[in-house]
N, CA, C and O of each residue as an XYZ file, in Angstrom:
284
protein
N      -1.513      7.222     19.610
C      -1.888      6.154     18.706
C      -2.892      6.663     17.678
O      -2.757      6.403     16.482
N      -3.898      7.389     18.153
C      -4.907      7.924     17.241
C      -4.277      8.932     16.284
O      -4.645      9.013     15.112
N      -3.330      9.689     16.801
C      -2.639     10.666     15.959
C      -1.846      9.966     14.860
O      -1.812     10.441     13.725
N      -1.211      8.848     15.182
C      -0.451      8.085     14.203
C      -1.363      7.513     13.132
O      -1.028      7.543     11.947
N      -2.511      6.994     13.540
C      -3.466      6.448     12.573
C      -3.966      7.555     11.652
O      -4.050      7.364     10.439
N      -4.297      8.706     12.221
C      -4.770      9.831     11.417
C      -3.688     10.296     10.444
O      -3.971     10.595      9.284
N      -2.454     10.353     10.926
C      -1.336     10.759     10.085
C      -1.145      9.774      8.931
O      -0.878     10.181      7.800
N      -1.280      8.483      9.219
C      -1.155      7.466      8.178
C      -2.247      7.618      7.132
O      -1.989      7.479      5.937
N      -3.471      7.904      7.578
C      -4.566      8.103      6.627
C      -4.330      9.327      5.748
O      -4.647      9.311      4.558
N      -3.779     10.376      6.327
C      -3.449     11.571      5.544
C      -2.370     11.243      4.509
O      -2.459     11.687      3.364
N      -1.352     10.470      4.899
C      -0.307     10.069      3.958
C      -0.892      9.242      2.817
O      -0.545      9.450      1.655
N      -1.779      8.306      3.148
C      -2.408      7.475      2.123
C      -3.215      8.334      1.161
O      -3.154      8.133     -0.052
N      -3.974      9.293      1.693
C      -4.750     10.193      0.833
C      -3.822     11.013     -0.062
O      -4.118     11.219     -1.238
N      -2.711     11.478      0.485
C      -1.740     12.229     -0.314
C      -1.136     11.392     -1.423
O      -0.978     11.862     -2.550
N      -0.799     10.149     -1.104
C      -0.248      9.250     -2.111
C      -1.273      8.991     -3.207
O      -0.926      8.965     -4.388
N      -2.533      8.801     -2.823
C      -3.592      8.584     -3.820
C      -3.761      9.807     -4.717
O      -3.925      9.671     -5.930
N      -3.722     10.994     -4.128
C      -3.869     12.224     -4.908
C      -2.711     12.395     -5.885
O      -2.926     12.674     -7.065
N      -1.492     12.229     -5.398
C      -0.316     12.367     -6.260
C      -0.316     11.276     -7.329
O       0.025     11.533     -8.483
N      -0.695     10.069     -6.947
C      -0.746      8.970     -7.911
C      -1.751      9.213     -9.018
O      -1.465      8.946    -10.185
N      -2.935      9.721     -8.664
C      -3.934     10.000     -9.701
C      -3.465     11.132    -10.615
O      -3.732     11.109    -11.816
N      -2.766     12.122    -10.052
C      -2.214     13.198    -10.879
C      -1.165     12.653    -11.847
O      -1.161     13.007    -13.026
N      -0.286     11.799    -11.352
C       0.766     11.234    -12.209
C       0.155     10.380    -13.310
O       0.587     10.448    -14.460
N      -0.860      9.566    -12.961
C      -1.482      8.717    -13.974
C      -2.220      9.530    -15.027
O      -2.271      9.133    -16.192
N      -2.793     10.664    -14.633
C      -3.484     11.487    -15.629
C      -2.499     12.317    -16.452
O      -2.731     12.549    -17.639
N      -1.408     12.764    -15.840
C      -0.426     13.572    -16.563
C       0.470     12.727    -17.468
O       0.890     13.181    -18.532
N       0.757     11.509    -17.046
C       1.633     10.624    -17.810
C       0.918      9.291    -18.041
O       1.102      8.354    -17.264
N       0.110      9.193    -19.091
C      -0.671      7.967    -19.312
C       0.178      6.725    -19.567
O      -0.303      5.606    -19.387
N       1.423      6.902    -19.980
C       2.263      5.732    -20.243
C       2.644      4.996    -18.959
O       3.107      3.857    -19.018
N       2.455      5.629    -17.801
C       2.762      4.962    -16.534
C       1.645      4.017    -16.090
O       1.802      3.294    -15.106
N       0.529      4.018    -16.801
C      -0.592      3.160    -16.428
C      -0.208      1.678    -16.483
O      -0.664      0.889    -15.655
N       0.622      1.301    -17.449
C       1.071     -0.089    -17.546
C       1.884     -0.513    -16.334
O       1.727     -1.623    -15.825
N       2.750      0.376    -15.877
C       3.555      0.090    -14.681
C       2.643     -0.053    -13.467
O       2.844     -0.939    -12.636
N       1.635      0.823    -13.362
C       0.696      0.774    -12.247
C      -0.087     -0.537    -12.254
O      -0.261     -1.159    -11.206
N      -0.561     -0.961    -13.431
C      -1.305     -2.219    -13.526
C      -0.419     -3.399    -13.138
O      -0.879     -4.320    -12.462
N       0.841     -3.382    -13.555
C       1.774     -4.443    -13.193
C       2.000     -4.474    -11.683
O       2.015     -5.549    -11.082
N       2.175     -3.308    -11.066
C       2.393     -3.246     -9.616
C       1.166     -3.747     -8.863
O       1.301     -4.466     -7.873
N      -0.034     -3.374     -9.321
C      -1.258     -3.862     -8.675
C      -1.363     -5.375     -8.786
O      -1.755     -6.049     -7.833
N      -1.011     -5.907     -9.956
C      -1.075     -7.358    -10.147
C      -0.093     -8.068     -9.213
O      -0.443     -9.072     -8.593
N       1.134     -7.551     -9.110
C       2.125     -8.171     -8.235
C       1.695     -8.122     -6.775
O       1.860     -9.101     -6.048
N       1.147     -6.992     -6.339
C       0.679     -6.889     -4.958
C      -0.444     -7.886     -4.697
O      -0.472     -8.525     -3.645
N      -1.373     -8.025     -5.647
C      -2.479     -8.963     -5.431
C      -1.978    -10.404     -5.399
O      -2.509    -11.223     -4.649
N      -0.963    -10.725     -6.201
C      -0.390    -12.076     -6.167
C       0.262    -12.334     -4.814
O       0.040    -13.384     -4.211
N       1.069    -11.381     -4.326
C       1.716    -11.550     -3.023
C       0.688    -11.618     -1.897
O       0.848    -12.396     -0.956
N      -0.360    -10.811     -1.989
C      -1.414    -10.831     -0.971
C      -2.124    -12.183     -0.967
O      -2.353    -12.756      0.099
N      -2.470    -12.695     -2.138
C      -3.155    -13.987     -2.213
C      -2.265    -15.121     -1.721
O      -2.751    -16.052     -1.079
N      -0.970    -15.055     -2.015
C      -0.048    -16.060     -1.483
C       0.027    -15.981      0.037
O       0.071    -17.009      0.713
N       0.041    -14.766      0.573
C       0.063    -14.588      2.026
C      -1.192    -15.127      2.682
O      -1.120    -15.756      3.737
N      -2.348    -14.885      2.067
C      -3.605    -15.395      2.619
C      -3.615    -16.916      2.576
O      -4.082    -17.557      3.518
N      -3.108    -17.499      1.498
C      -3.076    -18.953      1.392
C      -2.138    -19.567      2.429
O      -2.410    -20.649      2.949
N      -1.039    -18.883      2.730
C      -0.057    -19.457      3.645
C      -0.327    -19.107      5.105
O      -0.193    -19.970      5.972
N      -0.704    -17.859      5.400
C      -0.835    -17.412      6.782
C      -2.266    -17.141      7.208
O      -2.517    -16.935      8.396
N      -3.207    -17.133      6.288
C      -4.585    -16.784      6.613
C      -4.784    -15.279      6.515
O      -3.832    -14.512      6.368
N      -6.044    -14.880      6.599
C      -6.380    -13.463      6.431
C      -5.790    -12.603      7.546
O      -5.163    -11.578      7.276
N      -5.986    -13.017      8.795
C      -5.510    -12.220      9.928
C      -3.986    -12.162      9.941
O      -3.407    -11.103     10.184
N      -3.342    -13.280      9.684
C      -1.879    -13.301      9.653
C      -1.312    -12.385      8.585
O      -0.321    -11.691      8.815
N      -1.940    -12.385      7.417
C      -1.484    -11.517      6.336
C      -1.671    -10.053      6.694
O      -0.790     -9.234      6.431
N      -2.806     -9.713      7.291
C      -3.041     -8.326      7.692
C      -2.060     -7.882      8.772
O      -1.620     -6.732      8.779
N      -1.716     -8.789      9.684
C      -0.726     -8.464     10.717
C       0.645     -8.231     10.082
O       1.366     -7.315     10.480
N       1.003     -9.048      9.110
C       2.287     -8.876      8.422
C       2.327     -7.540      7.686
O       3.330     -6.829      7.748
N       1.242     -7.194      6.990
C       1.190     -5.919      6.270
C       1.276     -4.753      7.247
O       2.003     -3.790      7.002
N       0.538     -4.835      8.352
C       0.581     -3.761      9.352
C       1.976     -3.652      9.955
O       2.452     -2.545     10.211
N       2.636     -4.782     10.187
C       4.002     -4.760     10.726
C       4.974     -4.117      9.746
O       5.841     -3.339     10.145
N       4.831     -4.439      8.464
C       5.697     -3.824      7.461
C       5.485     -2.318      7.384
O       6.446     -1.556      7.277
N       4.232     -1.893      7.438
C       3.947     -0.454      7.419
C       4.561      0.210      8.642
O       5.155      1.283      8.535
N       4.422     -0.420      9.800
C       4.984      0.132     11.034
C       6.505      0.212     10.958
O       7.097      1.213     11.362
N       7.137     -0.839     10.442
C       8.596     -0.848     10.350
C       9.114      0.166      9.338
O      10.133      0.815      9.574
N       8.420      0.305      8.216
C       8.874      1.223      7.179
C       8.565      2.675      7.505
O       9.201      3.583      6.970
N       7.585      2.899      8.385
C       7.235      4.267      8.751
C       8.351      4.888      9.582
O       8.757      6.021      9.326
N       8.840      4.167     10.556
C       9.977      4.607     11.354
C       9.709      5.816     12.225
O       8.651      6.441     12.154
N      10.690      6.127     13.042
C      10.634      7.305     13.917
C      11.617      8.338     13.400
O      12.629      8.002     12.784
N      11.309      9.579     13.654
C      12.207     10.650     13.203
C      12.934     11.234     14.363
O      13.738     12.150     14.190
């Protein structure tokens, strides 16, 4: 379990690093990034309004778990 959490944190750090490189190398993608952040915040706020904070976090964690999958 701890190994999975650590692996997930490494993946998140890698995504952040690659994302910052892409945003600096291709500034025209900044608009797409801002749109994606806005959409995520809208969906998150709708989830909090409907399911509460804990319910929304459980749903997000479940989606991450389902999308991560086993190899």
